[in-house]
DSSP file (Angstrom, degrees, kcal/mol; ACC not computed):
  #  RESIDUE AA STRUCTURE BP1 BP2  ACC     N-H-->O    O-->H-N    N-H-->O    O-->H-N    TCO  KAPPA ALPHA  PHI   PSI    X-CA   Y-CA   Z-CA
    1    1 A A     >        0   0    0      0, 0.0     4,-2.6     0, 0.0     5,-0.2   0.000 360.0 360.0 360.0 -39.7  -15.6  -13.5  -17.3
    2    2 A M  H  >  +     0   0    0      1,-0.2     4,-2.0     2,-0.2     5,-0.1   0.924 360.0  47.3 -64.5 -41.5  -13.2  -10.9  -15.7
    3    3 A V  H  > S+     0   0    0      1,-0.2     4,-2.7     2,-0.2     5,-0.3   0.879 111.8  51.4 -67.6 -39.3  -14.2  -11.9  -12.2
    4    4 A A  H  > S+     0   0    0      1,-0.2     4,-2.0     2,-0.2     8,-0.3   0.895 110.3  48.1 -66.8 -41.0  -13.8  -15.6  -13.1
    5    5 A V  H  < S+     0   0    0     -4,-2.6     4,-0.4     1,-0.2    -2,-0.2   0.873 115.0  46.9 -68.7 -34.8  -10.3  -15.1  -14.5
    6    6 A R  H  < S+     0   0    0     -4,-2.0     3,-0.2    -5,-0.2    -2,-0.2   0.921 120.2  35.3 -74.9 -41.5   -9.4  -13.1  -11.4
    7    7 A D  H  < S+     0   0    0     -4,-2.7     2,-0.3     1,-0.2    -3,-0.2   0.932 138.8   1.3 -79.8 -48.5  -10.7  -15.5   -8.8
    8    8 A R     X  +     0   0    0     -4,-2.0     4,-2.0    -5,-0.3    -1,-0.2  -0.715  61.3 176.6-145.0  87.5  -10.1  -18.9  -10.4
    9    9 A Y  H  > S+     0   0    0     -4,-0.4     4,-2.1    -2,-0.3     5,-0.1   0.830  80.8  54.6 -64.8 -34.6   -8.4  -18.7  -13.6
   10   10 A L  H  > S+     0   0    0      2,-0.2     4,-1.8     1,-0.2    -1,-0.2   0.933 110.7  46.7 -65.6 -46.7   -8.1  -22.5  -14.1
   11   11 A S  H  > S+     0   0    0      1,-0.2     4,-1.2     2,-0.2    -1,-0.2   0.796 110.8  52.5 -64.5 -29.3  -11.9  -23.0  -13.6
   12   12 A A  H  <>S+     0   0    0     -4,-2.0     5,-2.4    -8,-0.3     4,-0.2   0.916 109.3  49.1 -72.2 -40.6  -12.6  -20.1  -16.0
   13   13 A E  H ><5S+     0   0    0     -4,-2.1     3,-0.8     1,-0.2    -2,-0.2   0.844 109.8  51.7 -62.4 -36.6  -10.4  -21.7  -18.6
   14   14 A I  H 3<5S+     0   0    0     -4,-1.8    -1,-0.2     1,-0.2    -2,-0.2   0.834 105.6  55.9 -71.3 -29.4  -12.2  -25.1  -18.2
   15   15 A M  T 3<5S-     0   0    0     -4,-1.2    -1,-0.2    -5,-0.2    -2,-0.2   0.467 127.1 -99.7 -83.9  -0.9  -15.5  -23.4  -18.6
   16   16 A G  T < 5S+     0   0    0     -3,-0.8     2,-0.3     1,-0.3    -3,-0.2   0.598  70.4 148.8  97.1  11.5  -14.4  -22.0  -22.0
   17   17 A V      < -     0   0    0     -5,-2.4     2,-1.0    -6,-0.1    -1,-0.3  -0.622  55.4-119.4 -79.4 135.9  -13.4  -18.4  -21.1
   18   18 A N     >  -     0   0    0     -2,-0.3     4,-1.7     1,-0.2     5,-0.2  -0.636  30.3-168.1 -80.1 107.9  -10.6  -17.3  -23.3
   19   19 A L  H  > S+     0   0    0     -2,-1.0     4,-2.0     1,-0.2     5,-0.3   0.866  80.4  50.9 -65.8 -41.4   -7.9  -16.6  -20.6
   20   20 A F  H  > S+     0   0    0      1,-0.2     4,-2.2     2,-0.2    -1,-0.2   0.903 108.2  51.2 -65.2 -40.6   -5.5  -14.8  -22.8
   21   21 A K  H  > S+     0   0    0      1,-0.2     4,-1.9     2,-0.2    -1,-0.2   0.907 113.7  42.4 -69.5 -39.3   -8.0  -12.4  -24.2
   22   22 A Y  H  X S+     0   0    0     -4,-1.7     4,-2.0     2,-0.2    -1,-0.2   0.822 114.2  52.0 -80.7 -27.0   -9.4  -11.3  -20.7
   23   23 A R  H  X S+     0   0    0     -4,-2.0     4,-2.6     2,-0.2    -2,-0.2   0.904 111.3  47.2 -69.8 -41.5   -5.9  -11.1  -19.2
   24   24 A L  H  X S+     0   0    0     -4,-2.2     4,-2.6    -5,-0.3    -2,-0.2   0.889 111.6  52.0 -65.0 -39.6   -4.7   -8.9  -22.1
   25   25 A L  H  X S+     0   0    0     -4,-1.9     4,-2.3     2,-0.2    -1,-0.2   0.894 109.1  48.2 -65.3 -41.1   -7.8   -6.8  -21.7
   26   26 A A  H  X S+     0   0    0     -4,-2.0     4,-2.7     2,-0.2     5,-0.2   0.918 111.5  52.3 -64.6 -42.0   -7.2   -6.3  -18.0
   27   27 A F  H  X S+     0   0    0     -4,-2.6     4,-2.4     1,-0.2    -2,-0.2   0.926 109.5  49.0 -58.5 -46.9   -3.6   -5.4  -18.9
   28   28 A G  H  X S+     0   0    0     -4,-2.6     4,-1.9     2,-0.2    -2,-0.2   0.894 110.2  50.0 -60.2 -43.3   -4.8   -2.9  -21.3
   29   29 A I  H  X S+     0   0    0     -4,-2.3     4,-2.2     2,-0.2     3,-0.2   0.957 112.0  46.7 -50.4 -59.2   -7.2   -1.3  -19.0
   30   30 A S  H  X S+     0   0    0     -4,-2.7     4,-2.4     1,-0.2    -2,-0.2   0.867 110.6  53.2 -63.2 -36.5   -4.7   -0.9  -16.3
   31   31 A S  H  X S+     0   0    0     -4,-2.4     4,-1.7    -5,-0.2    -1,-0.2   0.873 106.7  54.3 -62.6 -34.5   -2.1    0.5  -18.8
   32   32 A F  H  X S+     0   0    0     -4,-1.9     4,-2.3    -3,-0.2     3,-0.3   0.958 109.6  45.9 -59.1 -50.0   -4.7    3.1  -19.9
   33   33 A Y  H  X S+     0   0    0     -4,-2.2     4,-2.8     1,-0.2     5,-0.2   0.904 112.4  51.3 -63.9 -41.3   -5.2    4.3  -16.3
   34   34 A V  H  X S+     0   0    0     -4,-2.4     4,-2.2     1,-0.2    -1,-0.2   0.839 109.4  52.4 -60.9 -33.5   -1.3    4.3  -15.7
   35   35 A G  H  X S+     0   0    0     -4,-1.7     4,-2.4    -3,-0.3    -2,-0.2   0.912 109.7  46.1 -68.1 -47.0   -1.0    6.4  -18.8
   36   36 A V  H  X S+     0   0    0     -4,-2.3     4,-2.7     2,-0.2     5,-0.2   0.897 111.9  52.5 -66.3 -39.8   -3.5    9.0  -17.6
   37   37 A A  H  X S+     0   0    0     -4,-2.8     4,-2.8     1,-0.2    -2,-0.2   0.957 111.2  47.8 -59.6 -46.8   -1.9    9.1  -14.2
   38   38 A G  H  X S+     0   0    0     -4,-2.2     4,-2.6     1,-0.2    -2,-0.2   0.895 109.8  50.8 -59.6 -38.7    1.4    9.8  -15.8
   39   39 A G  H  X S+     0   0    0     -4,-2.4     4,-2.5     2,-0.2    -1,-0.2   0.938 113.0  46.9 -64.4 -46.1   -0.1   12.5  -18.1
   40   40 A L  H  X S+     0   0    0     -4,-2.7     4,-2.6     2,-0.2    -2,-0.2   0.930 111.1  52.2 -61.5 -43.9   -1.6   14.1  -15.0
   41   41 A F  H  X S+     0   0    0     -4,-2.8     4,-2.3    -5,-0.2     6,-0.2   0.929 110.8  47.2 -56.9 -45.9    1.7   13.8  -13.1
   42   42 A A  H  X S+     0   0    0     -4,-2.6     4,-1.2     1,-0.2    -2,-0.2   0.862 112.2  49.1 -73.8 -31.7    3.6   15.5  -15.9
   43   43 A H  H  < S+     0   0    0     -4,-2.5    -1,-0.2     2,-0.2    -2,-0.2   0.889 112.8  49.2 -61.4 -40.1    1.1   18.3  -16.2
   44   44 A Y  H  < S+     0   0    0     -4,-2.6    -2,-0.2    -5,-0.2    -1,-0.2   0.929 120.9  33.4 -65.8 -45.8    1.2   18.9  -12.5
   45   45 A N  H  < S-     0   0    0     -4,-2.3    -1,-0.2    -5,-0.2    -2,-0.2   0.608  94.8-140.1 -88.2 -12.7    4.9   19.0  -12.3
   46   46 A L  S  < S+     0   0    0     -4,-1.2     2,-0.3    -5,-0.2    -3,-0.1   0.230  80.6  46.0  63.8  -9.0    5.5   20.5  -15.7
   47   47 A V        -     0   0    0     -6,-0.2     2,-0.5     2,-0.0    -2,-0.1  -0.985  67.4-150.9-151.9 150.3    8.4   18.3  -16.3
   48   48 A V        +     0   0    0     -2,-0.3     2,-0.3     3,-0.0    -6,-0.0  -0.981  29.2 150.4-127.1 125.2    9.2   14.6  -15.8
   49   49 A S    >   -     0   0    0     -2,-0.5     3,-1.3     1,-0.0     4,-0.4  -0.918  57.8-100.0-140.7 169.4   12.7   13.3  -15.1
   50   50 A D  G >  S+     0   0    0     -2,-0.3     3,-0.8     1,-0.3    -1,-0.0   0.698 110.7  75.8 -64.5 -16.1   14.2   10.4  -13.3
   51   51 A E  G 3  S+     0   0    0      1,-0.3    -1,-0.3     3,-0.0     3,-0.1   0.751  85.4  62.6 -67.6 -23.9   14.9   12.6  -10.3
   52   52 A H  G <  S+     0   0    0     -3,-1.3     2,-0.9     1,-0.2    -1,-0.3   0.765  97.9  62.0 -72.5 -27.7   11.3   12.4   -9.3
   53   53 A F  S <  S+     0   0    0     -3,-0.8    -1,-0.2    -4,-0.4     2,-0.1  -0.760  71.3 169.3-108.7  83.5   11.5    8.6   -8.8
   54   54 A T     >  -     0   0    0     -2,-0.9     4,-1.6    -3,-0.1     5,-0.1  -0.338  49.1-109.3 -89.3 174.5   13.9    7.8   -6.1
   55   55 A M  H  > S+     0   0    0      1,-0.2     4,-1.9     2,-0.2     5,-0.1   0.833 119.7  56.7 -69.3 -28.6   14.6    4.5   -4.4
   56   56 A W  H  > S+     0   0    0      1,-0.2     4,-2.3     2,-0.2    -1,-0.2   0.886 105.3  50.0 -63.7 -42.3   13.0    6.0   -1.2
   57   57 A L  H  > S+     0   0    0      2,-0.2     4,-2.4     1,-0.2    -1,-0.2   0.870 109.6  51.7 -69.7 -38.9    9.8    6.7   -3.1
   58   58 A S  H  X S+     0   0    0     -4,-1.6     4,-2.3     2,-0.2    -2,-0.2   0.899 109.6  50.2 -59.6 -43.5    9.8    3.0   -4.4
   59   59 A I  H  X S+     0   0    0     -4,-1.9     4,-2.6     2,-0.2    -2,-0.2   0.929 109.6  50.9 -67.4 -44.4   10.3    1.7   -0.8
   60   60 A Q  H  X S+     0   0    0     -4,-2.3     4,-2.5     1,-0.2    -2,-0.2   0.927 109.7  48.8 -62.3 -41.8    7.4    3.8    0.4
   61   61 A Y  H  X S+     0   0    0     -4,-2.4     4,-1.4     2,-0.2    -1,-0.2   0.883 112.8  48.5 -57.9 -41.2    5.0    2.6   -2.3
   62   62 A L  H  X S+     0   0    0     -4,-2.3     4,-2.7     2,-0.2     5,-0.2   0.872 110.9  52.1 -63.0 -38.4    6.0   -1.0   -1.6
   63   63 A A  H  X S+     0   0    0     -4,-2.6     4,-3.2     1,-0.2     5,-0.4   0.912 107.4  52.1 -64.2 -40.7    5.4   -0.3    2.1
   64   64 A M  H  X S+     0   0    0     -4,-2.5     4,-1.7     1,-0.2    -1,-0.2   0.848 111.2  45.4 -57.7 -37.0    2.0    1.0    1.3
   65   65 A V  H  X S+     0   0    0     -4,-1.4     4,-2.0     2,-0.2    -1,-0.2   0.888 115.7  47.3 -76.2 -42.3    1.0   -2.0   -0.6
   66   66 A I  H  < S+     0   0    0     -4,-2.7     4,-0.3     2,-0.2    -2,-0.2   0.937 115.6  43.0 -65.4 -48.2    2.4   -4.4    2.1
   67   67 A I  H  < S+     0   0    0     -4,-3.2    64,-2.5    -5,-0.2    65,-0.2   0.904 117.3  47.1 -71.7 -38.9    0.9   -2.7    5.1
   68   68 A G  H  < S-     0   0    0     -4,-1.7    64,-2.6    -5,-0.4    65,-0.3   0.893 122.5 -97.5 -64.0 -37.8   -2.5   -2.2    3.3
   69   69 A G    ><  -     0   0    0     -4,-2.0     3,-1.2    61,-0.2     2,-0.2   0.101  27.5-100.6 117.1 123.6   -2.7   -5.6    2.1
   70   70 A L  T 3  S+     0   0    0     58,-0.4     3,-0.1    -4,-0.3    -4,-0.0  -0.523 104.4  19.5 -69.9 135.9   -1.9   -7.3   -1.1
   71   71 A G  T 3  S+     0   0    0      1,-0.2     2,-0.4    -2,-0.2    -1,-0.2   0.513 100.2 104.1  82.7  12.2   -4.9   -8.0   -3.4
   72   72 A H    <>  -     0   0    0     -3,-1.2     4,-0.9     1,-0.1    -1,-0.2  -0.975  56.3-157.5-121.6 134.1   -7.2   -5.6   -1.7
   73   73 A V  H  > S+     0   0    0     -2,-0.4     4,-1.1     1,-0.2     3,-0.5   0.901 101.6  52.2 -70.1 -40.9   -8.2   -2.2   -3.2
   74   74 A L  H  > S+     0   0    0      1,-0.2     4,-2.5     2,-0.2     5,-0.2   0.808  99.9  64.1 -57.9 -31.0   -9.1   -1.0    0.2
   75   75 A G  H  > S+     0   0    0      1,-0.2     4,-3.1     2,-0.2     5,-0.3   0.864  98.1  53.7 -64.6 -35.6   -5.7   -2.1    1.4
   76   76 A G  H  X S+     0   0    0     -4,-0.9     4,-1.9    -3,-0.5    -1,-0.2   0.901 110.7  47.2 -62.7 -38.8   -4.0    0.5   -0.9
   77   77 A I  H  X S+     0   0    0     -4,-1.1     4,-2.3     2,-0.2    -2,-0.2   0.921 113.9  45.4 -71.5 -45.2   -6.1    3.1    0.6
   78   78 A F  H  X S+     0   0    0     -4,-2.5     4,-2.5     2,-0.2     5,-0.2   0.896 114.4  50.7 -65.3 -39.8   -5.4    2.0    4.3
   79   79 A G  H  X S+     0   0    0     -4,-3.1     4,-2.4     2,-0.2    -1,-0.2   0.881 109.2  49.8 -66.0 -38.3   -1.7    1.6    3.5
   80   80 A T  H  X S+     0   0    0     -4,-1.9     4,-1.7    -5,-0.3    -2,-0.2   0.950 111.9  47.0 -62.2 -50.7   -1.5    5.0    2.0
   81   81 A I  H  X S+     0   0    0     -4,-2.3     4,-2.3     1,-0.2     3,-0.4   0.938 113.4  50.3 -56.7 -48.4   -3.3    6.7    5.1
   82   82 A F  H  X S+     0   0    0     -4,-2.5     4,-2.2     1,-0.2    -1,-0.2   0.918 111.6  46.5 -62.9 -43.3   -1.0    4.7    7.5
   83   83 A M  H  < S+     0   0    0     -4,-2.4    -1,-0.2    -5,-0.2    -2,-0.2   0.767 114.1  48.9 -74.8 -20.9    2.3    5.7    5.6
   84   84 A V  H  X S+     0   0    0     -4,-1.7     4,-0.8    -3,-0.4    -1,-0.2   0.898 115.7  42.4 -80.3 -40.8    1.2    9.4    5.5
   85   85 A L  H  X S+     0   0    0     -4,-2.3     4,-2.4    -5,-0.2     5,-0.2   0.789 100.3  73.0 -75.3 -30.5    0.2    9.5    9.2
   86   86 A L  H  X S+     0   0    0     -4,-2.2     4,-2.4    -5,-0.2     5,-0.2   0.922  97.7  45.7 -57.4 -51.2    3.3    7.6   10.4
   87   87 A P  H  > S+     0   0    0      0, 0.0     4,-2.8     0, 0.0    -1,-0.2   0.934 111.6  53.2 -59.5 -40.8    5.8   10.4    9.8
   88   88 A E  H  X S+     0   0    0     -4,-0.8     4,-1.0     1,-0.2    -2,-0.2   0.931 110.2  46.2 -57.9 -42.8    3.5   12.9   11.4
   89   89 A V  H  < S+     0   0    0     -4,-2.4    -1,-0.2     1,-0.2     3,-0.2   0.880 114.8  48.9 -71.0 -33.3    3.2   10.7   14.5
   90   90 A L  H  X S+     0   0    0     -4,-2.4     4,-1.7    -5,-0.2    -1,-0.2   0.778  97.2  70.5 -78.0 -25.9    7.0   10.2   14.5
   91   91 A R  H  X S+     0   0    0     -4,-2.8     4,-2.8    -5,-0.2     5,-0.2   0.921  94.9  54.9 -51.4 -47.3    7.6   14.0   14.2
   92   92 A I  H  X S+     0   0    0     -4,-1.0     4,-1.7     1,-0.2    -1,-0.2   0.929 111.6  38.5 -65.5 -51.7    6.4   14.7   17.8
   93   93 A P  H  > S+     0   0    0      0, 0.0     4,-2.7     0, 0.0    -1,-0.2   0.816 115.8  55.7 -71.3 -25.8    8.7   12.3   19.8
   94   94 A T  H  X S+     0   0    0     -4,-1.7     4,-2.1     2,-0.2    -2,-0.2   0.922 108.0  47.5 -67.4 -39.9   11.6   13.2   17.4
   95   95 A E  H  X S+     0   0    0     -4,-2.8     4,-1.2     2,-0.2    -1,-0.2   0.873 115.3  46.0 -65.9 -37.8   11.2   17.0   18.1
   96   96 A I  H  X S+     0   0    0     -4,-1.7     4,-2.3    -5,-0.2     3,-0.4   0.961 114.1  46.7 -76.7 -46.2   11.0   16.3   22.0
   97   97 A L  H  X S+     0   0    0     -4,-2.7     4,-2.7     1,-0.2    -2,-0.2   0.849 111.7  50.7 -63.2 -31.2   14.0   14.0   22.0
   98   98 A S  H  < S+     0   0    0     -4,-2.1    -1,-0.2    -5,-0.2    -2,-0.2   0.763 110.9  49.3 -69.5 -26.9   16.0   16.4   19.8
   99   99 A N  H  < S+     0   0    0     -4,-1.2    -2,-0.2    -3,-0.4    -1,-0.2   0.893 116.1  42.9 -72.2 -45.2   15.2   19.2   22.2
  100  100 A I  H  < S+     0   0    0     -4,-2.3    -2,-0.2     1,-0.3    -3,-0.2   0.933 129.7  25.7 -70.2 -46.3   16.2   17.0   25.3
  101  101 A Y    ><  +     0   0    0     -4,-2.7     3,-0.7    -5,-0.2    -1,-0.3  -0.755  69.4 167.5-120.2  82.1   19.4   15.6   23.7
  102  102 A P  G >  S+     0   0    0      0, 0.0     3,-1.0     0, 0.0     4,-0.2   0.771  71.8  64.0 -70.5 -23.2   20.5   18.2   21.0
  103  103 A N  G 3  S+     0   0    0      1,-0.2     3,-0.4     2,-0.1    -5,-0.1   0.818 103.9  44.6 -72.2 -28.0   23.9   16.5   20.6
  104  104 A I  G X> S+     0   0    0     -3,-0.7     3,-1.3     1,-0.2     4,-1.1  -0.016  73.0 120.7-102.3  29.4   22.5   13.2   19.1
  105  105 A F  H <>  +     0   0    0     -3,-1.0     4,-1.0     1,-0.3    -1,-0.2   0.846  66.9  65.3 -66.0 -24.7   20.0   14.8   16.8
  106  106 A A  H 3> S+     0   0    0     -3,-0.4     4,-0.7     1,-0.2    -1,-0.3   0.772  96.8  54.6 -66.2 -22.2   21.7   13.1   13.8
  107  107 A I  H X4 S+     0   0    0     -3,-1.3     3,-0.5     1,-0.2    -1,-0.2   0.865 107.3  51.0 -77.5 -35.6   20.7    9.7   15.2
  108  108 A F  H >< S+     0   0    0     -4,-1.1     3,-0.7     1,-0.2     4,-0.3   0.644  96.4  70.7 -78.3 -12.2   16.9   10.9   15.2
  109  109 A G  H >< S+     0   0    0     -4,-1.0     3,-0.5     1,-0.2     4,-0.2   0.889 102.2  42.1 -70.4 -33.3   17.2   12.1   11.7
  110  110 A T  T <X S+     0   0    0     -4,-0.7     4,-2.1    -3,-0.5    -1,-0.2   0.378  85.6  99.0 -84.3   5.7   17.3    8.5   10.5
  111  111 A L  H <> S+     0   0    0     -3,-0.7     4,-2.2     1,-0.2    -1,-0.2   0.843  78.7  57.5 -64.9 -28.9   14.6    7.4   13.0
  112  112 A R  H <> S+     0   0    0     -3,-0.5     4,-2.3    -4,-0.3    -1,-0.2   0.915 107.0  45.2 -64.3 -45.6   12.0    7.5   10.1
  113  113 A E  H  > S+     0   0    0     -4,-0.2     4,-2.7     1,-0.2     5,-0.2   0.904 115.1  48.9 -66.1 -42.6   13.8    5.1    7.8
  114  114 A L  H  X S+     0   0    0     -4,-2.1     4,-1.9     1,-0.2    -2,-0.2   0.888 112.2  47.7 -67.5 -37.1   14.4    2.7   10.8
  115  115 A V  H  X S+     0   0    0     -4,-2.2     4,-2.9     2,-0.2    -1,-0.2   0.890 111.6  51.9 -71.1 -40.2   10.6    2.9   11.9
  116  116 A F  H  X S+     0   0    0     -4,-2.3     4,-2.2     1,-0.2    -2,-0.2   0.955 111.9  45.3 -63.3 -47.4    9.4    2.3    8.3
  117  117 A G  H  X S+     0   0    0     -4,-2.7     4,-2.1     1,-0.2    -1,-0.2   0.899 113.9  49.7 -64.1 -38.2   11.6   -0.8    7.9
  118  118 A L  H  X S+     0   0    0     -4,-1.9     4,-2.7    -5,-0.2    -1,-0.2   0.891 110.5  49.8 -59.6 -45.8   10.5   -2.0   11.3
  119  119 A V  H  X S+     0   0    0     -4,-2.9     4,-2.2     2,-0.2     5,-0.2   0.898 110.2  50.3 -66.8 -38.4    6.8   -1.6   10.5
  120  120 A I  H  X S+     0   0    0     -4,-2.2     4,-2.2     2,-0.2    -2,-0.2   0.953 113.0  46.0 -63.0 -47.9    7.2   -3.4    7.2
  121  121 A I  H  X S+     0   0    0     -4,-2.1     4,-1.6     1,-0.2    -2,-0.2   0.911 112.8  49.7 -54.1 -49.8    8.9   -6.3    8.9
  122  122 A L  H  X>S+     0   0    0     -4,-2.7     4,-2.9     1,-0.2     5,-0.6   0.830 110.8  50.9 -64.4 -34.1    6.4   -6.4   11.8
  123  123 A F  H  X5S+     0   0    0     -4,-2.2     4,-1.2     1,-0.2     7,-0.3   0.879 109.4  49.0 -67.8 -36.7    3.5   -6.4    9.3
  124  124 A L  H  <5S+     0   0    0     -4,-2.2    -2,-0.2    -5,-0.2    -1,-0.2   0.850 118.8  40.2 -72.6 -28.2    4.9   -9.2    7.3
  125  125 A I  H  <5S+     0   0    0     -4,-1.6    -2,-0.2    -5,-0.2    -3,-0.2   0.940 131.0  21.9 -90.4 -45.1    5.4  -11.3   10.4
  126  126 A F  H  <5S+     0   0    0     -4,-2.9    -3,-0.2     1,-0.2    -2,-0.1   0.783 136.6  21.7 -94.1 -29.7    2.2  -10.5   12.4
  127  127 A E    ><< +     0   0    0     -4,-1.2     3,-1.5    -5,-0.6    -1,-0.2  -0.571  62.9 165.8-134.1  68.6   -0.3   -9.3    9.9
  128  128 A P  T 3  S+     0   0    0      0, 0.0   -58,-0.4     0, 0.0    -4,-0.1   0.691  77.0  56.4 -62.5 -19.8    0.8  -10.7    6.5
  129  129 A D  T 3  S-     0   0    0      1,-0.2     4,-0.5   -60,-0.1     3,-0.3   0.655 105.3-137.8 -89.1 -11.7   -2.7   -9.9    4.9
  130  130 A G    <>  -     0   0    0     -3,-1.5     4,-1.6    -7,-0.3     3,-0.3  -0.224  36.5 -48.0  91.8-178.9   -2.4   -6.2    5.9
  131  131 A L  H  > S+     0   0    0    -64,-2.5     4,-2.8     1,-0.2    -1,-0.2   0.757 127.5  63.1 -66.1 -27.4   -4.8   -3.7    7.3
  132  132 A A  H  > S+     0   0    0    -64,-2.6     4,-1.8    -3,-0.3    -1,-0.2   0.897 103.7  47.4 -69.6 -36.0   -7.6   -4.6    4.8
  133  133 A A  H  > S+     0   0    0     -4,-0.5     4,-2.6    -3,-0.3    -1,-0.2   0.905 111.8  51.6 -70.5 -37.7   -7.9   -8.1    6.1
  134  134 A R  H  X S+     0   0    0     -4,-1.6     4,-2.8     1,-0.2     5,-0.2   0.956 110.8  50.2 -60.2 -44.6   -8.0   -6.7    9.7
  135  135 A W  H  X S+     0   0    0     -4,-2.8     4,-2.1     1,-0.2    -2,-0.2   0.867 107.7  49.9 -60.0 -38.1  -10.7   -4.4    8.6
  136  136 A H  H  X S+     0   0    0     -4,-1.8     4,-2.9     2,-0.2    -1,-0.2   0.900 112.5  50.6 -71.1 -40.1  -12.8   -7.1    7.0
  137  137 A T  H  X S+     0   0    0     -4,-2.6     4,-2.3     1,-0.2    -2,-0.2   0.924 112.1  44.9 -61.5 -42.6  -12.4   -9.1   10.3
  138  138 A I  H  X S+     0   0    0     -4,-2.8     4,-2.0    -5,-0.2    -2,-0.2   0.891 114.2  49.4 -66.9 -39.3  -13.5   -6.3   12.5
  139  139 A R  H  X S+     0   0    0     -4,-2.1     4,-1.5    -5,-0.2    -2,-0.2   0.897 110.9  49.9 -70.6 -44.3  -16.4   -5.4   10.1
  140  140 A A  H  X S+     0   0    0     -4,-2.9     4,-1.4     2,-0.2    -1,-0.2   0.889 110.3  51.2 -59.8 -37.4  -17.6   -9.1   10.1
  141  141 A Y  H  < S+     0   0    0     -4,-2.3     3,-0.2     1,-0.2    -2,-0.2   0.931 112.4  44.9 -66.6 -41.8  -17.4   -9.2   13.9
  142  142 A W  H >< S+     0   0    0     -4,-2.0     3,-0.6     1,-0.2    -1,-0.2   0.719 105.6  61.9 -71.7 -21.9  -19.5   -6.0   14.3
  143  143 A K  H 3< S+     0   0    0     -4,-1.5    -1,-0.2     1,-0.2    -2,-0.2   0.894 116.5  31.2 -72.6 -36.0  -22.0   -7.1   11.7
  144  144 A L  T >< S+     0   0    0     -4,-1.4     3,-1.6    -3,-0.2    -1,-0.2   0.188  89.2 137.2 -97.5  13.2  -22.9  -10.1   13.9
  145  145 A W  G X   +     0   0    0     -3,-0.6     3,-1.4     1,-0.3    -1,-0.2   0.766  66.7  39.2 -39.6 -64.2  -22.2   -8.2   17.2
  146  146 A P  G 3  S+     0   0    0      0, 0.0    -1,-0.3     0, 0.0    -2,-0.1   0.803 128.8  34.3 -64.0 -21.7  -24.9   -9.1   19.6
  147  147 A F  G <  S+     0   0    0     -3,-1.6    -2,-0.2     1,-0.1     2,-0.1  -0.227  74.6 136.8-120.1  40.7  -25.0  -12.7   18.4
  148  148 A S    <         0   0    0     -3,-1.4    -1,-0.1     1,-0.2    -3,-0.1   0.091 360.0 360.0 -85.2  26.1  -21.3  -13.3   17.7
  149  149 A Y              0   0    0     -5,-0.1    -1,-0.2    -2,-0.1    -4,-0.0   0.490 360.0 360.0 -92.3 360.0  -21.0  -16.8   19.4
């Protein structure tokens, strides 16, 4: 019933599945997991305040979801990996450019935010389904590889 509500809620309702009950159950289960995650976060940091949750952190989480792919669990994982590796990849050219041009180091300090915004826009334009959809396409191609005609 949960899969039917997720995939085609109108068809599930026509077949007699109580849509409200299963949506409420899904909300309750996800709320439980969020509560456990919040408890673990509080235990790890020893204190919880609004200073931990900045606007930049919200933008990073949103970028992870957009880049990974909306509606895919694997997309969240791919988006997180991409957003963690991107600053490390940007660190190398930033250090090289700051050593070559030390007077304009302040410009390269905001390079990370600029590239994050550009990556989000490019993913929305050229790959709106995210990295997870690209992964499924590549996997389907290699599954049929010798006979992919």
